N, C-alpha and C positions, 0 to 999 in steps of 0.2 A: 090163350094167355091167362096166366094166373093174375087176379087182381087187375084187370084193364081199367084204367082211369076213365071216369065219366065226366062229362062237362059240369055237373053239378056236385061232384064229390068234394069233401072237404079237404084242402091241400095246404099244409103249412108249410110256408118257405121261412126257415130260420136264417137270420142274417139278410134281411130283404133290403137293407139300405146300402150294403156293400156292393163292390164291383161285381161279384158273382151273383149274389140274391137278387139285385135289382134287375139284372139281365134275365135271370130266370123267371121273375114275375112278369116281366115285359113279354117273354116268350110264351108264357102260359095265357096270358091275356089276349095275345095275337092268335093263338089257336082256340080260344073261345071258352076256356075255362073260368067259370063264373063264381066260384066259392073259395077264393084264395085268402089264407089267414096269414096275417102278419103281426108281429110284435115288435116294438122299439125296445132298446135296452131298459129304458125307464119303465116300461109296461111289464116287461118279463126280464129278470136277470137270469140268463142261462147258466151262470155259475151257481146259482141258488138251487139246490135239489129239492127242497120242499115246494118252491115257487114253480119249478117245471113240473112236478108231479101234480100240483093242484091245477096248472093249466091243462095237462092231458085229461085229467079226470073231468074237467069242465067242457073243454072243447071236442074232445074225442077225434082228432084229424084221422082221416083214412089214409093219406100219403104224406110223405114228408121229404122235402129237400133239405139236406143238412149243409147249408152254405154258411153257417156261422162260425167264425174263427179269428184268432188274433194272428194277424199276418204283418209282414214287414220285409224290407230289404235286408242287405247283408249287414249293414251297420246296426239295425235294431236287433236282428237275430243274434249279434255277437254281444250286445250290451244286456239285452232283456232275456237271457237264457232261461231263467226260472219262470218268469211270466208266460214264456212261450209254451213250455212244457205243462205247467200246471193249468192254465187257462184253457188250453185246447183239449187236455185230457178231460178236465171237468165238465166243459160244454158237450163233449161228444158222448161221455159216459151217461150224463143225464138224459140226452136226447135218444140215443140208442136204446138204452135200458127201458125207458118209458115207452118207447115205441113198441118194444116187445110187450110190456106189461099191459098196455091199453090197446093191443091189437091193430096197430098200423098195418095196413095191407102190403104196402111196399115203402121202403125207405132208399133214398139215393144220398150216400156219403160222399162229399167232396174232399179229396185229399190234395196231393201235390207230387209232381215227379221229383221233388227233392227227396223221396223216399228212397230213391235208388242209390247204390253205392258211388262213392266218389269216382272210382276208376272203373265203373261198369262198361262193358263193351258197348260200342255205339253202332247204330241206334238202340236204345234201351228197350227191350220187351218185357213184359210182365214177369217172366221167369227169373230175371236177375236180382229180384228183391231178396235181400239178406244174405247175399253171396259173398260180400266184403264190406269193409268199414264205410261209413257215411262221411260226407263233407263236414268237417268240424264245425263251420261257423254256423250251420243250420241244424246241427245234429238233434237239439232238444225238440224243434218243431217237427223234424222228420220222424224221430221216435214216437211223438203223439200221433202222427197221422198214420204210421204203420200199426200203432195200437188200435186206431179207429177202424182201419180196414180188416184187421184181424178179428175185432169185436164183431163187425158185421158177418164175417165168415163163420165165426165160432157160434153166433146166435143161430144163423141159418142150419149149421150142422146138428146143434143140439135142440133147438126148439122148433125147426122148420120155418123160420120166417123168411121173408123175401127182401133182404137187405142187400144192395148192390153198391159197391165202392168203385168210384171213378177217380183217376188221377190226371188232372188237367195240367198241360204245360204252361209256361209263363203267360199270364193273361193280361190284357190291356183293353180299355175302352171306356165307354161312359161311366161317371160316377167312380173312377179311379181315385187312388190316394195320391195328392200331389204334395204331401207334406215332405220337404226335403230331408228331415231326419229319418223318416219311416218308410218312404216310398220305395217301389221297386225301380229297376233301372230305367225302363222306357218312359214312364210318366215324370220321373225325376229329371231325365234328359230333356224331355220336351219343355218342362217348366224352367229349368236352368237356361237353356238356349233361348227361350222366349224372353226371359228377364234380362239376360244380356243384351239381346237385340234392342229392348226398351231403353236400357241404360245408354247404349251406343247412339240410338236416335234421339234421346233426350225426351221421351214420352212418359213424363213424370205422372200425369194424370192417370194414365193406363197402368203404370207400374204400382201406383197407390191403390188403385182398384183391385189389381191382383192380390196385394197384400192384405186388404180388407177381406177378400174372399178367403184367402189361405195365409193367415199370419205365421210368421217364422219365429219360433221361440218368444212369442208375445208381441213381436214387432209388426205392427199393421201400417196401413197408409197414413195414419195420422203422425207417425214418427218423423223426426228431422230427416233431412236429406242425408247427413253424416250417418245417423243411426242406421238408415236403410242401407247405405253403402257398406257399412261395417258388417251387418248381418249377411248381406249378400256375399261379401268376400269370404266370410267364414265357410260358406258353402261353395266356394269356388267360382262364384258369378262375378265378373269385372266386365268392364265396358269392352274390352278389346280381346278378352280370353275367357274361356269356360274350362275349368279343371274338372276332369273325369277320372274316377278311382280306376286303378289298374293299367294294364298295357294295352287294352283294347283288343287283345288277341282271343279272349274267351269267345266261345260260339254260344248263342242262345237261339232257342225256338220260341216263337210268339204266336198266340192264337187270339183273335178278336173275341171279346167277351161274350157278344151276343151269339156268336157261332157255337161257343162253348155251351150257352145256355140251350141253344137249339138241340146240340147233341144230348144234353142231360134230359131234355123233355122226351126226345126220341127214344133214349135208353128206358126212360120210365114207362113209355107207352108200349114198347116192343120187345123189351129184354127181361127174362126172368132169371133168377139165381141158377135154377136147374139147367139152364142153357149154358152156363159158364163153367160149371164144375164138371171135370172129367170123372168118368167111373173108374176110380182107383182106390187103393186103401188110404192114400194120404191126399186130401183134397186141400189145395192150396193155391195161392196167386190167381184167384178168381176175379180180381179187379180188372178195370179197363183203363188203359191210357186214352186220353182225349188230346191229340195234337195234330200237327201239320205234316210232320216228318221233314220239315224243312228248316234251315238255320241260317244265321247271319252273325258276323262278328260284331262285338260291341263297337269297334273302330267304324265299320260299314254303317251300323245303325245309327251312330252319332252324326255321321255325315250325311246320312239320308234325312235325319231330322233337321240338321243345320240348313240343307237346302230347302226342305219344306217350309221352315219357319222364315227362310230368307235372311239368316244371320250371316255377317260378313266378317266376323271376328275368328280368332284362332281357337282351336280345340286342343287342350293340353292334356295328354295322358300321363297321369302320375304313377309311375311303375313301383313307387315306394308304398302304394296302397294296395290291399289284396285284391286279386282277381276273382276269388271264389273257384268254383269248379270250371275247369277250362272247357269242357264240352258236356252237353246234357240234352241230347236229342231222343225224342221218343219215337218208338216204333209203333205207329197206330194201326198195324195190321188187324188186330183183333177187332177194333172198332169199324174199320172198312168191311170186314167180313160180316159184320152185323148190320151193314148197310148204310152207314153214315160217313161222309167226307167233307172236310172243309172247302170253302170257296174264295175267302178273302185272304190274299197274300199281304206281306208286310208293307209293300209301298202304298197300296190302297188303304190299309189299316191305319198308317201313320198319318195320312192326309185326313182320314175320318177323325182321328184322335185330336189333332191340332184343331180342326173345324170345331169339335165339340168343346174343347178347352177355351177357345177364344169367342165363342157365340155369347 
């Protein structure tokens, strides 16, 4: 193996507080890695080219997990289009270029399966990249992530670096984002249905505690009952009903974040770029899908969460709201051939997620 990680090597996890980064740090610690470097946003602004350069110059990390990104659900992607493309491009440009410049032995770049075309054949393997148009709602984010994987590929081909790009499917797990304006579908559904249950049962102390942990548009547990009811209703949370965007028909694939992290550490330990490129005149699509190859409708997911939470109200699917891509299933065959496969399916994952959220 080129650049095999040793337990005392300097490993920088960029974005260590997020869903992805925190799971990677936990996975590395579990495997006995002792020299993990992290920086909060206040300690290192990854948008700042000079600050990033100075960090690399001082710390000289040997391995890097690029888990820092601006992420969000369909609503946030639709509204903050400029922020999503600018911030993600800036972060990854700074990290990838300085990894080359300061001799990082191996870098793992984390993208997303939203890089694939809206109408890609299902399940999606790595070869369908750039074969037709993207889903419009998340196009800026997807283009940024495509640029990141192509940057890794290009630096490998021009400079001989060992930068690997992985594309995880929809992730969920500890330290997920439960902001109802910006969260992805699964944590948003868990929180909305949980809050509706509290409203229905009159558990105001627990409801206020929830809002103190995760305020909604500045409304926390100190607000009046009417203020709380008003803000929850804005996000479709009522005593006897929870509104969910779309028809419920779209199919989605979900991977427990700690399993994604295990796959990432496995790839960093066992896979080099040279194993991924085919010997041909045009080298492309060397990235790796990380997924389960299994899917569930949003309708069935919502009802699974309803059952897990113990909510007895109605789930209302608002067909006037966008569905997004109707199907987005990864083909994880390449990952399987490299020796890794998931173990936690959605039923168990939702139970774990709700237990973490309410602990």
